[in-house]
C-alpha positions as CSV (number, residue, x, y, z in Angstrom):
1,M,0.1,0.0,0.1
2,N,1.6,3.3,-1.0
3,T,1.5,6.0,1.7
4,K,-0.3,9.2,0.6
5,R,0.0,12.6,1.8
6,W,-3.2,14.3,2.4
7,T,-3.0,18.2,2.3
8,Y,-5.9,20.6,2.4
9,R,-5.8,23.0,-0.5
10,T,-6.9,26.1,1.6
11,T,-8.0,26.6,5.1
12,L,-10.6,29.6,5.0
13,S,-10.0,32.5,7.3
14,E,-12.8,33.8,9.3
15,S,-13.4,36.6,6.9
16,Q,-13.4,34.3,4.0
17,Q,-15.8,32.0,5.8
18,I,-18.1,35.1,6.2
19,Q,-17.6,35.8,2.4
20,A,-18.3,32.0,1.4
21,E,-21.7,32.2,3.5
22,A,-22.7,35.4,1.6
23,L,-21.9,34.1,-1.6
24,A,-23.7,30.8,-0.9
25,K,-26.8,32.9,0.0
26,S,-26.6,35.2,-2.9
27,I,-26.3,32.4,-5.5
28,N,-28.8,30.2,-3.6
29,V,-26.3,27.3,-2.9
30,N,-25.3,24.7,-0.2
31,P,-22.7,26.5,2.2
32,F,-20.1,23.8,1.5
33,L,-20.3,25.1,-2.2
34,G,-19.7,28.7,-1.3
35,Q,-16.5,27.7,0.5
36,L,-15.6,25.7,-2.6
37,L,-15.9,28.7,-4.7
38,V,-14.1,31.1,-2.5
39,Q,-11.2,28.5,-2.1
40,R,-10.9,29.0,-5.9
41,G,-10.9,33.0,-5.7
42,I,-14.5,33.3,-6.7
43,T,-16.1,35.7,-3.9
44,T,-18.8,37.8,-5.5
45,F,-21.9,37.3,-7.5
46,D,-20.4,38.6,-10.7
47,E,-17.3,36.4,-10.4
48,A,-19.6,33.4,-9.8
49,K,-21.6,34.4,-12.7
50,D,-18.6,34.7,-15.0
51,F,-17.2,31.3,-13.7
52,F,-20.3,29.3,-14.4
53,R,-21.2,31.0,-17.6
54,P,-18.0,31.3,-19.8
55,S,-18.5,33.2,-23.1
56,L,-16.7,34.7,-26.0
57,A,-16.9,38.0,-23.9
58,H,-14.0,36.2,-21.9
59,L,-11.6,36.1,-24.7
60,H,-8.7,38.7,-24.7
61,N,-8.0,41.1,-27.6
62,P,-5.4,39.3,-29.8
63,F,-3.5,42.4,-30.3
64,L,-2.3,42.5,-26.8
65,M,0.1,39.8,-27.8
66,K,3.5,41.1,-28.7
67,D,4.2,40.9,-32.4
68,M,0.7,40.2,-33.2
69,D,0.3,43.4,-35.5
70,K,3.5,42.2,-37.5
71,A,2.1,38.7,-38.0
72,V,-1.1,40.1,-39.3
73,A,0.8,42.6,-41.6
74,R,2.8,40.0,-42.9
75,L,0.1,37.5,-43.6
76,L,-1.9,40.0,-45.3
77,R,0.9,40.8,-47.6
78,A,1.5,37.3,-48.4
79,F,-2.4,37.1,-49.5
80,E,-2.0,40.3,-51.6
81,N,1.2,39.0,-53.3
82,N,-0.4,35.3,-53.6
83,E,2.8,33.9,-51.9
84,K,3.0,30.2,-51.1
85,I,2.6,29.6,-47.4
86,I,3.3,26.5,-45.2
87,I,1.7,26.1,-42.1
88,Y,4.2,24.0,-40.0
89,G,3.1,22.0,-36.9
90,D,4.5,19.8,-34.3
91,Y,3.6,15.9,-34.4
92,D,2.0,15.7,-31.2
93,V,-1.8,16.5,-30.4
94,D,-1.3,20.0,-29.9
95,G,0.5,20.6,-33.2
96,T,-1.7,18.3,-35.4
97,T,-4.8,20.1,-33.9
98,S,-3.2,23.4,-34.6
99,V,-2.5,22.6,-38.1
100,A,-6.0,21.2,-38.7
101,L,-7.4,24.4,-37.1
102,F,-5.3,26.8,-38.8
103,Y,-4.8,25.3,-42.3
104,G,-8.8,24.1,-42.3
105,F,-9.8,27.7,-41.6
106,L,-7.4,29.7,-43.9
107,K,-7.9,27.3,-46.6
108,K,-11.5,28.6,-47.0
109,Y,-10.1,32.1,-47.8
110,Y,-6.8,31.4,-49.5
111,T,-5.5,28.7,-51.6
112,Q,-1.8,29.0,-51.8
113,L,-1.4,27.1,-48.8
114,E,0.1,23.5,-47.7
115,Y,0.9,22.2,-44.4
116,Y,3.9,20.3,-43.2
117,I,4.5,18.1,-40.2
118,P,8.2,16.9,-39.6
119,D,8.8,13.3,-39.0
120,R,9.4,12.3,-35.4
121,Y,12.2,9.8,-36.4
122,T,13.9,11.3,-39.3
123,E,13.6,15.1,-38.4
124,G,12.8,15.2,-34.8
125,Y,11.2,18.2,-32.8
126,G,10.7,21.7,-34.1
127,V,11.6,23.2,-37.6
128,S,13.8,20.9,-39.3
129,W,16.5,21.4,-42.1
130,Q,14.4,18.9,-44.3
131,G,11.5,21.3,-43.8
132,I,13.4,24.4,-44.7
133,D,14.8,22.6,-48.0
134,Y,11.2,21.6,-49.0
135,A,10.0,25.1,-48.5
136,E,12.8,26.6,-50.6
137,E,12.1,23.8,-53.4
138,Q,8.5,24.7,-53.4
139,G,9.0,28.4,-53.8
140,V,7.5,29.2,-50.3
141,K,8.0,32.7,-49.2
142,L,6.3,32.2,-45.6
143,I,6.2,29.6,-42.8
144,V,3.9,29.8,-40.0
145,T,4.8,27.5,-37.2
146,L,2.4,26.0,-34.6
147,D,3.5,24.6,-31.3
148,C,7.1,24.8,-32.3
149,G,9.7,27.1,-33.5
150,I,10.7,29.1,-30.4
151,K,13.9,27.0,-29.9
152,S,14.7,27.0,-33.8
153,A,16.7,30.2,-34.0
154,D,19.6,28.8,-36.4
155,K,17.1,27.3,-38.8
156,V,14.9,30.5,-38.9
157,A,18.2,32.6,-39.7
158,E,19.2,30.2,-42.4
159,A,15.6,30.3,-43.9
160,Q,15.9,34.0,-43.8
161,R,19.2,33.9,-45.7
162,R,17.2,31.8,-48.4
163,G,14.3,34.4,-48.6
164,I,11.7,32.5,-46.4
165,D,10.1,34.4,-43.7
166,F,8.8,32.9,-40.5
167,I,6.0,33.9,-38.3
168,I,6.1,31.6,-34.9
169,C,3.2,30.6,-32.8
170,D,4.4,28.8,-29.9
171,H,3.9,28.5,-26.2
172,H,7.1,26.8,-24.9
173,R,9.6,28.8,-22.8
174,P,11.9,30.9,-25.2
175,D,15.8,30.9,-24.9
176,Q,17.2,34.3,-24.1
177,H,17.6,35.2,-27.6
178,L,14.5,34.8,-29.9
179,P,14.5,33.5,-33.4
180,P,14.9,36.2,-36.1
181,A,11.3,35.7,-37.3
182,V,9.2,38.5,-38.7
183,A,6.9,37.9,-35.6
184,V,7.2,35.7,-32.5
185,L,3.9,35.0,-31.0
186,D,4.6,33.5,-27.6
187,P,2.9,34.7,-24.5
188,K,5.7,33.2,-22.4
189,R,8.1,36.0,-23.8
190,E,9.2,38.0,-21.0
191,D,8.2,41.3,-23.1
192,C,4.8,40.1,-24.0
193,P,2.0,41.9,-22.1
194,Y,-0.7,39.4,-23.1
195,P,-2.7,39.0,-20.1
196,Y,-3.1,35.0,-20.4
197,K,0.1,33.0,-20.3
198,E,-1.2,29.3,-20.3
199,L,-2.4,29.1,-23.9
200,T,-1.7,25.8,-25.9
201,G,0.2,26.1,-29.4
202,C,-3.2,25.7,-31.0
203,G,-4.4,28.6,-28.8
204,V,-1.8,31.0,-29.9
205,G,-2.5,30.0,-33.6
206,F,-6.3,30.5,-33.1
207,K,-5.4,34.1,-31.7
208,L,-3.6,35.0,-34.9
209,L,-6.7,33.8,-36.8
210,Q,-8.9,35.8,-34.5
211,A,-6.7,39.0,-35.2
212,L,-6.9,38.3,-38.9
213,C,-10.6,37.9,-38.7
214,E,-10.8,41.4,-37.0
215,Q,-8.8,42.8,-40.0
216,G,-11.7,41.6,-42.3
217,M,-9.8,38.4,-43.4
218,G,-12.3,35.7,-42.5
219,D,-15.4,35.2,-40.5
220,E,-15.1,35.0,-36.7
221,E,-18.4,32.8,-36.6
222,V,-16.7,30.4,-38.8
223,L,-13.6,30.5,-36.7
224,Y,-15.5,29.9,-33.4
225,Q,-16.7,26.6,-35.1
226,Q,-13.1,25.3,-34.9
227,L,-13.0,25.4,-31.2
228,D,-13.6,21.7,-31.2
229,L,-10.1,21.1,-32.0
230,L,-8.7,23.7,-29.7
231,V,-10.3,22.1,-26.7
232,V,-8.6,18.9,-27.8
233,S,-5.2,20.5,-27.6
234,I,-6.2,22.2,-24.2
235,A,-7.1,18.6,-22.7
236,A,-4.3,16.7,-24.4
237,D,-1.5,19.4,-23.6
238,I,-2.4,19.5,-19.7
239,V,-2.5,23.2,-19.7
240,H,-4.3,25.3,-17.0
241,I,-8.1,25.3,-17.4
242,T,-8.4,28.8,-15.8
243,G,-9.0,32.3,-17.5
244,E,-9.2,32.3,-21.2
245,N,-8.5,28.6,-21.5
246,R,-11.6,27.9,-19.4
247,A,-13.7,30.0,-21.9
248,L,-12.2,28.3,-24.9
249,A,-12.3,24.9,-23.4
250,F,-16.1,25.2,-22.2
251,L,-17.1,26.6,-25.8
252,G,-15.1,24.1,-27.4
253,L,-16.5,21.3,-25.6
254,K,-20.1,22.5,-26.7
255,E,-18.9,22.7,-30.2
256,L,-17.3,19.2,-29.9
257,N,-20.5,17.7,-28.6
258,K,-22.9,19.5,-31.0
259,H,-21.1,19.3,-34.2
260,K,-18.8,16.3,-34.4
261,R,-16.7,16.4,-37.5
262,P,-16.4,13.1,-39.3
263,G,-13.1,12.4,-37.9
264,I,-13.8,13.0,-34.2
265,N,-17.1,10.9,-34.8
266,A,-15.0,8.0,-36.0
267,L,-12.7,8.2,-33.3
268,V,-15.4,8.5,-30.7
269,A,-16.9,5.3,-32.0
270,L,-13.7,3.4,-31.9
271,A,-12.8,4.5,-28.4
272,G,-16.3,3.4,-27.2
273,L,-17.2,6.8,-25.9
274,R,-20.8,6.9,-25.2
275,N,-21.6,9.8,-22.9
276,E,-21.2,13.5,-23.5
277,L,-17.4,14.3,-24.3
278,D,-15.6,16.1,-21.4
279,I,-12.1,16.8,-20.6
280,N,-11.5,13.4,-19.3
281,S,-12.9,11.6,-22.3
282,V,-10.8,13.8,-24.6
283,V,-7.6,12.9,-22.5
284,F,-8.0,9.4,-22.4
285,G,-10.4,8.5,-25.4
286,L,-9.3,10.9,-28.3
287,A,-5.8,12.3,-27.5
288,P,-3.9,8.9,-27.3
289,R,-5.4,7.9,-30.7
290,I,-4.5,11.4,-32.3
291,N,-1.0,11.1,-30.6
292,A,-0.4,7.6,-32.1
293,A,-0.2,8.6,-35.6
294,G,3.1,10.6,-35.0
295,R,4.3,8.1,-32.5
296,I,4.1,5.0,-34.7
297,A,3.7,6.2,-38.1
298,H,3.4,10.1,-39.5
299,A,1.4,12.7,-37.8
300,K,0.1,13.9,-41.1
301,E,-2.4,11.0,-40.8
302,A,-3.8,12.7,-37.8
303,V,-4.2,16.0,-39.6
304,R,-5.8,14.4,-42.7
305,L,-8.3,12.6,-40.3
306,L,-9.2,15.9,-38.4
307,L,-9.8,17.9,-41.9
308,S,-11.7,15.0,-43.5
309,K,-15.2,15.9,-44.4
310,D,-16.3,12.5,-45.8
311,K,-17.7,9.9,-43.2
312,T,-16.3,6.8,-45.1
313,E,-12.8,8.3,-45.5
314,A,-12.8,9.4,-41.9
315,E,-13.7,5.9,-40.8
316,A,-10.8,4.6,-42.8
317,F,-8.4,7.1,-41.3
318,A,-9.7,6.4,-37.8
319,Q,-9.2,2.5,-38.2
320,E,-5.7,2.9,-39.3
321,I,-4.9,5.5,-36.4
322,N,-6.7,3.1,-34.0
323,Q,-4.3,0.3,-35.1
324,H,-1.4,2.6,-34.5
325,N,-2.7,3.3,-30.9
326,S,-2.9,-0.6,-30.3
327,D,0.6,-0.9,-31.3
328,R,1.6,2.1,-29.4
329,R,-0.1,0.4,-26.1
330,N,1.9,-2.8,-26.9
331,F,5.2,-0.9,-27.2
332,D,4.1,1.1,-24.0
333,T,3.5,-2.2,-22.0
334,S,6.6,-4.0,-22.6
335,I,8.9,-0.9,-22.2
336,T,7.5,0.0,-19.0
337,D,7.9,-3.6,-17.7
338,E,11.6,-3.5,-18.8
339,A,12.0,0.0,-17.4
340,L,10.6,-0.8,-13.9
341,N,12.8,-3.9,-13.7
342,M,16.0,-1.8,-14.6
343,I,15.1,0.4,-11.5
344,R,14.4,-2.6,-9.2
345,E,17.5,-4.4,-10.0
346,D,19.7,-1.4,-9.4
347,D,20.5,-0.5,-5.9
348,W,21.9,3.0,-6.6
349,M,18.6,3.8,-8.8
350,L,16.3,2.4,-6.1
351,S,17.7,5.1,-3.6
352,A,18.0,8.0,-6.0
353,N,15.7,10.9,-6.0
354,S,15.1,10.8,-9.6
355,T,15.0,8.1,-12.6
356,V,17.2,8.5,-15.6
357,L,17.0,5.4,-18.0
358,Y,18.6,4.7,-21.4
359,K,18.0,1.6,-23.9
360,E,18.9,2.1,-27.4
361,D,16.0,0.0,-28.9
362,W,13.2,1.5,-27.1
363,H,10.6,3.0,-29.2
364,K,10.9,6.8,-29.2
365,G,7.3,7.1,-29.8
366,V,6.3,6.1,-26.2
367,V,9.2,7.3,-23.8
368,G,7.1,10.1,-22.6
369,I,4.2,7.7,-21.8
370,V,6.7,5.3,-20.1
371,A,8.1,8.2,-18.0
372,S,4.7,8.9,-16.7
373,R,4.0,5.1,-15.9
374,C,7.3,5.0,-14.0
375,I,6.2,8.0,-11.8
376,E,3.1,5.8,-10.9
377,H,5.4,3.4,-9.4
378,F,8.5,5.4,-8.3
379,F,7.2,8.9,-7.5
380,R,10.1,11.3,-8.7
381,P,11.3,13.4,-11.6
382,T,11.8,10.8,-14.5
383,V,13.7,10.9,-17.7
384,I,13.5,8.1,-20.2
385,L,16.0,8.0,-23.3
386,T,16.3,5.9,-26.4
387,N,18.8,6.0,-29.5
388,S,17.7,8.4,-32.0
389,H,20.1,9.0,-35.1
390,G,23.2,8.0,-32.8
391,K,21.9,10.5,-30.0
392,A,20.3,9.6,-26.7
393,A,16.8,11.3,-26.9
394,G,13.7,11.1,-25.0
395,S,11.2,12.7,-22.6
396,A,11.0,13.9,-18.9
397,R,8.0,13.9,-16.5
398,S,7.7,15.5,-13.1
399,V,5.8,15.2,-10.1
400,P,3.6,18.2,-8.7
401,G,5.4,21.1,-7.6
402,F,8.8,20.3,-9.0
403,D,10.2,22.2,-12.1
404,V,11.8,19.4,-14.5
405,Y,12.4,21.9,-17.1
406,E,14.7,24.0,-14.8
407,A,16.5,20.9,-13.5
408,I,17.4,19.9,-17.2
409,E,18.3,23.3,-18.0
410,A,20.8,23.1,-15.1
411,C,22.4,20.1,-16.8
412,S,22.6,22.0,-20.3
413,D,26.3,21.6,-20.5
414,L,25.7,17.9,-21.1
415,L,22.8,18.3,-23.5
416,E,22.5,19.0,-27.3
417,Q,18.8,20.3,-27.2
418,F,16.1,20.6,-24.6
419,G,12.7,22.3,-24.4
420,G,9.3,22.1,-22.6
421,H,7.5,23.0,-19.6
422,T,7.4,22.6,-16.0
423,F,6.1,19.2,-16.0
424,A,7.1,17.8,-19.1
425,A,10.3,18.4,-21.4
426,G,11.9,16.7,-24.2
427,L,15.9,16.4,-24.6
428,S,18.9,15.0,-26.6
429,L,22.4,14.4,-25.7
430,P,25.4,12.4,-26.9
431,V,25.2,8.8,-25.8
432,E,28.3,9.0,-24.0
433,N,27.0,11.7,-21.7
434,V,24.0,9.8,-20.1
435,D,25.9,8.4,-17.1
436,A,27.2,11.8,-16.3
437,F,23.7,13.3,-17.0
438,R,22.0,10.8,-14.6
439,K,24.5,11.8,-11.9
440,K,24.2,15.4,-12.3
441,F,20.4,15.5,-13.0
442,N,20.0,13.5,-9.5
443,D,22.2,15.9,-7.8
444,I,20.2,18.9,-8.9
445,V,17.0,17.0,-8.2
446,S,18.2,16.1,-4.7
447,E,19.3,19.7,-4.0
448,R,16.1,21.3,-5.1
449,I,13.3,18.8,-4.5
450,R,11.5,19.0,-1.0
451,P,11.2,15.4,0.8
452,E,7.4,15.7,0.8
453,Q,7.4,16.0,-3.1
454,L,8.6,12.5,-3.3
455,T,5.3,11.3,-1.7
456,P,2.2,11.0,-3.8
457,L,0.0,13.8,-2.9
458,I,-3.8,13.9,-2.4
459,E,-5.1,17.6,-2.2
460,I,-8.2,17.8,-0.5
461,D,-10.7,20.7,-1.0
462,M,-12.7,20.1,2.2
463,D,-14.1,17.7,4.8
464,L,-17.8,17.0,3.9
465,D,-20.6,14.9,5.5
466,L,-21.8,12.1,3.2
467,N,-25.4,13.2,4.0
468,A,-24.7,16.7,2.3
469,I,-24.2,15.0,-1.0
470,T,-27.4,15.1,-3.0
471,P,-28.3,15.5,-6.7
472,K,-28.6,19.3,-6.3
473,F,-25.1,19.5,-4.5
474,Y,-23.6,17.4,-7.4
475,G,-25.4,19.5,-10.2
476,I,-23.5,22.7,-9.0
477,V,-20.2,20.6,-8.6
478,K,-20.7,19.3,-12.2
479,Q,-21.2,23.3,-13.3
480,M,-17.7,24.0,-12.3
481,A,-16.4,21.8,-15.1
482,P,-14.4,22.0,-17.5
483,F,-12.0,20.4,-14.9
484,G,-8.2,20.4,-15.4
485,P,-5.0,21.8,-13.9
486,E,-5.7,24.8,-11.5
487,N,-9.3,23.9,-11.6
488,M,-9.4,20.1,-10.9
489,P,-12.4,18.2,-9.7
490,P,-13.2,18.9,-6.0
491,V,-11.7,16.2,-3.7
492,F,-13.6,15.8,-0.5
493,A,-12.7,13.8,2.8
494,S,-15.2,12.2,5.0
495,H,-14.5,10.8,8.4
496,Q,-15.7,8.2,10.8
497,V,-17.1,6.1,7.7
498,R,-18.4,2.8,7.9
499,M,-19.1,0.0,5.5
500,S,-22.4,-1.6,5.0
501,G,-22.0,-5.5,4.2
502,N,-18.6,-6.8,2.8
503,P,-16.6,-5.1,0.0
504,T,-16.7,-6.7,-3.3
505,L,-13.4,-7.4,-5.4
506,M,-13.6,-6.7,-9.2
507,K,-11.1,-8.3,-11.6
508,E,-9.0,-9.2,-8.3
509,K,-7.6,-5.7,-8.1
510,H,-10.4,-3.1,-7.7
511,L,-12.6,-2.6,-4.7
512,K,-16.5,-1.8,-4.5
513,L,-18.1,-1.0,-1.2
514,E,-21.3,0.6,0.3
515,V,-20.2,3.5,2.7
516,F,-22.3,5.5,5.2
517,Q,-21.7,7.8,8.1
518,P,-24.0,7.2,11.1
519,S,-26.5,10.2,11.4
520,P,-29.4,10.7,13.7
521,Q,-31.8,11.2,10.5
522,G,-30.7,7.8,9.4
523,P,-27.6,7.4,7.0
524,T,-27.4,7.7,3.3
525,K,-25.4,5.0,1.7
526,Y,-23.1,5.5,-1.4
527,T,-21.5,3.1,-3.6
528,A,-17.6,3.7,-3.6
529,I,-15.2,2.4,-6.0
530,G,-11.5,1.9,-5.3
531,F,-9.4,1.2,-8.5
532,G,-6.3,-0.7,-7.6
533,M,-7.1,-0.8,-3.9
534,V,-7.2,-4.5,-3.4
535,D,-4.6,-4.0,-0.6
536,F,-7.1,-2.4,1.6
537,Y,-9.4,-5.3,1.7
538,P,-8.1,-7.1,4.7
539,K,-8.2,-3.8,6.9
540,L,-11.7,-3.1,5.9
541,M,-12.9,-6.5,7.0
542,S,-12.0,-5.6,10.4
543,G,-15.2,-3.4,10.6
544,K,-13.3,-0.5,12.1
545,P,-14.4,3.1,10.9
546,F,-12.1,4.8,8.4
547,S,-11.7,7.9,6.3
548,I,-11.9,8.4,2.7
549,A,-10.6,10.9,0.1
550,Y,-12.9,10.9,-3.1
551,T,-14.5,12.7,-6.0
552,I,-18.1,12.4,-6.8
553,E,-19.2,11.2,-10.2
554,E,-22.1,10.0,-12.1
555,N,-22.6,6.5,-13.0
556,T,-25.1,5.5,-15.7
557,F,-26.1,1.8,-15.7
558,R,-29.0,0.5,-18.0
559,D,-30.4,4.0,-18.4
560,K,-30.2,4.6,-14.6
561,T,-27.9,7.4,-13.4
562,T,-26.8,7.4,-9.8
563,L,-24.0,9.2,-7.8
564,Q,-21.1,7.4,-7.0
565,L,-17.7,8.0,-5.0
566,Y,-14.3,7.4,-6.8
567,L,-12.0,6.8,-3.9
568,K,-8.5,8.3,-4.0
569,D,-7.4,6.8,-0.8
570,I,-8.5,5.2,2.7
571,R,-7.0,5.9,6.1
572,F,-8.1,3.9,9.1
573,E,-8.8,5.7,12.3
574,E,-6.1,5.2,15.0
575,G,-6.8,3.0,18.0
């Protein structure tokens, strides 16, 4: 049984408690819900109205982004001169949805346009030399990058020498010196005044199209119909679902559920998604399949699928991509098993504060997934590397609260390339540097990580009586969606919980139990599901009271919908 840390997100002060009670009265909700909203920074009726009713009015003016005026002017000049333009995207979900959205929208108004996605294995991440050669051969005068380019200063400079301009739309952290592009759109630029910093690459591309529409090049109503693709990028890239992203995700999910494009419809069928799509079903049902194209074959297949207007064609593309996803799962499982055994058989690695593994024949397309799987077993920053064109290349993943990008940056003397975010990064280095990198990375992590960050964390919003859970209560909680980083589904804790009857074992590893708290009015019983919690079975049989941490979800079975608790952890009362 893994020990997990329980921490409470926020304890309200006396004045905040009064604020929460007043808010609950003003919007006519349970006092617990008033607390929940104040914890998330929502303290007034108007703020609550904005939070529960995201709208287009919550989108910022695109021209607040540094260089937006230059990007629009350069595109308008290209249209005027009938120049050939390449829309150049990364090969992951954010990159492929960016290209499908940007190309798909612009193609309605301008024909001298094509898209290009580098091959993960032969070209690697970012702008490639092959891509520049291709653009030159085709007589291209302008390249618009989406979800990449911020780290490609040398390639952009060379393209410039060949008479090819760049507009960069990216959301990764820039280096000190920006590429010499006509325009660099990236809210994470230090000199960018744009008020929201957490857009995806697709989001930055969307803002450029929004700016073009404001200049009369395109119909904004038609652009908003593309928000289905933008919400897929937001969900898959695990960015904050706050502020502008929350509005984009909310409106995008509406579009996604209302008008499913043939490609998405085909993927939904293959993933067996029967309910209304939410962030979770995009993350676990759609995103892995879209990603699999670039991991196993070529990401162009994903763009073709997303742009397809023909049902039969879309279904054929989706079948192909689904097969890639099955292959990806097989690679992922076998490589994860191998990686976990390498850790277990190495005493130094077992006692380290980080994991760095290298094996030359691992499939490069799944190393990021394998890093995440390793963290599920050994909770610490993890880097998984394989051989790519004679270099060690791979992905890093982190644990909550630890900036893996900065830790990798501190090892830059051993690296050839790196880029990414706080919790995920990509890197490459000479194979002979792997051992030195493993040691240095572990030293940096050991120096910077707090001991508690090496224990899985459950962040609890508040203690809750089980009897307070009603359909109306859940109805308000549900309206707090879309959920994601910085707006996670509320996690509740209930104490002195008892079990009615015995727990049921499902597939020998999951638990299903009926829980209640004694109450003078008579207890309300709820079904609780604990995935992978079979280890708790013997202690539960002792009959002692316990505490649970959980989220509340709906479960629909045979057309009947009930509320169910999804357990995150169980703690047994002392004594």
